[in-house]
C-alpha positions in Angstrom: 127.3 33.9 121.1 124.4 34.5 118.8 124.3 32.7 115.4 124.1 34.2 112.3 121.1 34.9 110.4 122.0 32.1 107.6 122.2 29.7 110.6 119.4 30.8 112.3 117.5 30.1 108.9 119.0 26.8 108.0 118.1 25.8 112.0 114.5 26.6 111.5 114.1 24.8 108.2 115.5 21.9 109.8 113.2 22.3 113.1 110.0 22.6 110.7 111.2 19.6 108.7 111.8 17.4 111.8 108.2 18.5 113.7 106.4 17.6 110.2 108.2 14.0 110.3 107.2 13.2 113.6 103.8 14.7 113.2 103.2 12.0 110.2 105.3 9.2 112.0 105.0 9.6 115.8 105.2 5.5 116.1 108.8 5.9 114.8 109.6 8.4 117.6 108.6 6.1 120.1 110.1 2.7 118.7 113.7 5.0 118.6 112.7 5.1 122.5 112.1 1.3 122.9 108.1 1.7 123.0 106.5 -0.5 120.3 103.2 1.1 119.7 101.0 0.9 116.8 100.3 4.0 114.9 96.4 3.7 115.3 96.6 3.9 119.0 98.6 6.8 119.2 96.4 10.3 119.5 98.6 13.6 119.2 97.6 16.0 121.6 97.1 19.9 121.2 100.3 21.0 122.9 99.6 24.2 123.7 99.7 24.7 127.6 97.4 28.2 127.9 100.8 30.4 127.1 102.2 30.2 123.5 105.8 30.2 125.1 105.1 27.1 127.0 104.1 25.1 123.7 105.6 21.5 123.4 107.0 20.3 120.3 104.7 17.3 120.3 102.5 15.5 122.9 101.1 11.6 121.7 98.7 10.2 124.2 98.8 6.4 124.0 96.6 3.8 126.0 98.4 2.3 129.1 97.3 -1.0 127.9 99.0 -0.5 124.1 102.2 -0.5 126.4 101.6 -3.8 128.3 101.7 -1.6 131.7 98.1 -1.1 132.1 98.7 -3.2 135.7 101.1 0.1 136.7 98.4 2.6 136.5 95.0 3.0 138.5 91.8 2.6 136.4 91.2 6.2 136.5 94.5 6.9 134.6 94.0 4.4 131.7 96.2 6.6 129.5 100.2 8.2 129.3 101.2 10.8 127.5 104.7 11.0 125.6 105.6 14.9 125.4 108.6 15.2 122.7 111.3 17.6 122.4 114.2 17.6 120.0 117.1 19.7 119.8 119.6 20.7 116.8 122.1 22.3 119.2 121.8 21.6 122.7 120.7 24.5 124.7 120.8 24.0 128.6 118.7 27.4 129.1 115.4 25.7 128.0 115.8 22.2 130.0 114.0 24.4 132.7 111.2 25.2 130.9 110.7 21.4 130.2 110.2 21.0 133.6 107.5 23.7 133.7 106.1 22.2 130.6 105.8 18.7 131.8 104.1 19.7 134.6 101.4 22.1 132.9 100.7 19.4 130.7 100.3 16.7 133.2 97.8 18.9 134.8 96.0 20.3 131.5 95.5 16.7 130.0 95.0 14.9 133.3 97.2 12.1 132.5 100.7 11.0 133.4 103.4 12.7 131.3 106.8 11.5 130.3 109.3 13.4 128.8 111.2 12.3 125.6 114.3 14.2 124.4 116.0 13.5 120.9 119.6 15.4 120.5 119.5 15.4 116.6 123.3 16.5 116.0 126.6 15.5 117.6 129.0 17.6 116.2 131.9 18.9 118.6 129.4 18.9 121.3 129.8 16.9 124.7 126.9 17.9 126.8 123.3 16.6 126.3 121.5 17.0 129.3 119.0 14.0 130.9 118.2 15.9 134.2 117.2 19.3 135.4 118.6 19.7 139.3 118.0 22.5 141.6 119.8 22.3 145.2 120.0 24.5 148.1 122.2 22.9 150.7 121.2 19.4 151.4 117.7 20.3 149.6 117.8 18.7 146.1 115.0 18.9 143.2 115.7 16.8 140.5 113.6 16.5 137.3 114.9 13.2 135.2 114.1 12.1 131.7 115.1 10.1 129.0 117.4 11.7 126.2 118.2 10.0 122.8 121.4 10.6 120.7 120.2 10.1 117.4 123.6 9.2 115.9 123.9 6.2 117.9 120.9 4.7 116.0 122.2 5.4 112.8 122.9 1.7 112.2 119.1 0.7 113.0 117.7 3.5 110.9 120.1 2.0 107.9 118.9 -1.6 108.5 115.1 -0.2 108.1 114.2 -1.0 111.7 113.7 2.7 112.0 113.2 3.5 108.1 110.7 6.6 108.7 113.8 8.4 110.3 115.8 7.9 107.4 115.2 11.9 106.3 117.4 12.5 109.5 120.5 10.4 108.7 122.2 13.5 107.3 122.2 15.1 110.8 123.9 11.9 112.1 127.2 12.6 110.3 129.4 15.4 110.9 130.4 15.6 107.3 127.4 14.0 105.3 128.2 13.3 101.7 126.1 12.2 98.5 126.4 8.5 99.7 124.7 9.6 103.0 121.7 10.9 100.9 121.7 7.7 98.5 121.4 5.6 101.6 118.3 7.7 102.8 116.5 7.3 99.7 117.5 3.5 99.1 116.0 2.8 103.0 112.8 4.7 102.3 112.3 3.0 98.5 112.9 -0.5 100.6 110.8 0.1 103.2 107.4 -0.5 101.5 105.5 2.5 103.5 102.2 3.8 102.0 102.9 5.7 99.0 101.6 8.6 100.9 104.1 8.7 103.8 107.0 7.9 101.5 106.2 10.8 99.2 106.3 13.1 102.2 109.3 11.5 104.1 111.7 11.4 100.6 110.5 15.4 100.6 111.8 16.2 104.0 114.9 14.3 103.3 115.1 16.3 100.1 114.5 19.5 102.1 116.8 18.5 105.1 119.5 17.3 103.2 119.6 20.8 101.2 120.8 22.2 104.2 123.8 20.3 104.2 124.8 19.4 100.3 124.7 22.0 97.4 121.7 22.3 95.6 122.8 20.5 92.3 123.8 17.4 94.2 120.3 17.1 95.6 118.8 17.5 92.4 121.0 14.7 90.8 120.3 12.4 94.2 116.6 13.0 93.8 116.1 13.2 89.9 114.2 9.8 89.6 111.9 11.0 92.4 111.4 14.9 91.8 108.1 14.2 89.6 106.5 12.7 92.4 107.9 15.0 95.0 105.8 17.9 93.7 102.9 16.8 95.2 104.6 17.1 98.8 103.8 20.6 99.9 106.8 20.1 102.4 109.2 20.9 99.4 107.1 23.8 97.8 109.3 26.1 99.5 112.8 24.4 97.6 111.1 24.5 94.8 110.4 28.2 94.8 113.5 28.9 95.7 115.3 26.9 93.2 113.1 28.8 90.5 114.0 32.4 91.9 117.7 31.3 92.1 117.3 30.2 88.1 115.9 33.6 87.4 118.6 35.6 89.1 121.2 33.7 87.5 119.5 34.4 84.3 119.6 38.0 85.3 123.1 38.4 86.0 124.2 36.5 82.8 122.2 39.6 81.0 123.5 42.3 83.2 127.1 40.8 82.3 126.3 40.5 78.4 124.7 43.7 77.9 127.3 45.3 80.1 130.0 43.7 78.2 128.5 45.4 75.0 128.5 48.8 76.6 131.5 49.1 78.8 133.6 46.4 77.8 134.3 43.1 79.3 133.9 43.1 83.4 136.7 42.7 85.4 137.1 41.0 88.4 135.8 43.7 90.6 132.6 44.0 88.7 132.1 40.1 88.6 132.5 39.9 92.2 129.7 43.0 92.8 127.2 41.6 89.9 127.8 37.9 91.9 127.0 39.7 95.1 123.6 40.9 94.1 121.0 38.9 96.4 117.7 40.2 95.1 115.6 40.2 91.7 114.6 43.6 92.2 118.2 45.0 92.5 119.1 42.9 89.1 116.3 44.3 87.2 116.9 47.7 88.1 120.5 47.6 86.8 119.1 46.1 83.7 117.2 48.7 82.9 120.1 51.2 83.6 122.7 49.8 81.4 121.9 52.3 78.9 121.9 55.3 80.8 124.9 55.0 82.2 128.7 55.2 80.8 130.4 52.7 82.8 130.6 49.8 85.2 131.6 51.8 88.0 128.8 54.1 87.5 126.3 51.3 87.1 127.2 49.7 90.2 128.3 52.5 92.2 131.7 51.5 92.3 134.7 53.4 94.3 136.7 54.5 91.5 
């Protein structure tokens, strides 16, 4: 079933935020999978595989020695790559593309590549694949990979062991509450991260949380950090959206006030029509027309 435009925008906003988080803190993603690698030992590799449709989310290159597994690789393959994918909504149709990407990256980069998939939300879903299998009679080809269900690691995030992933706690709960966001903020403040990373992660926490809770609640929860967060580019869109909403609310209020002087107090139908307007240009045009028409119905083109 196709998802709505609003749901698509929400998913895209979360996808962009998660991509930024793992780009900022690749070591945290690897620790989630049990690989303790220092951040300075990780090199972010170009994830393009010639064709844009085969672009991976992230590829991290690690010296085999950093894993203590150097003896498992021949001398001419001293590095391994971790190809990272993550999904908000499990999509079985893309699993075969992971198979193709992993093979393409192995050939392109010239190092062994392993696939790590992180599923971000549980909700009411039951299927979170960890393999791609093709069979023809007794012939079988199977591609297996490591699959992480993020919500199963929520306690480790809350404890501070995986503090960099705190912005994702809101995705671990079916019905997140303001208390969940307060936990995220507290975890990040306690983590002792470099100021720049802490600021970026708080910005990501705000942006992701704003897709789950009303804006007025988010503003209260991040009130003490908002001045600092204005320096984080990841929330520029959120700030701009808030400013735009403020302008629109002011325009709606002005339209109702001026219209009431001209046509009398608006009834429920008129109020609903004004509140349903979602673009500034329309509100501005109606404000200019208030003096040129004789009724709410004429102004808003309502049926008689």
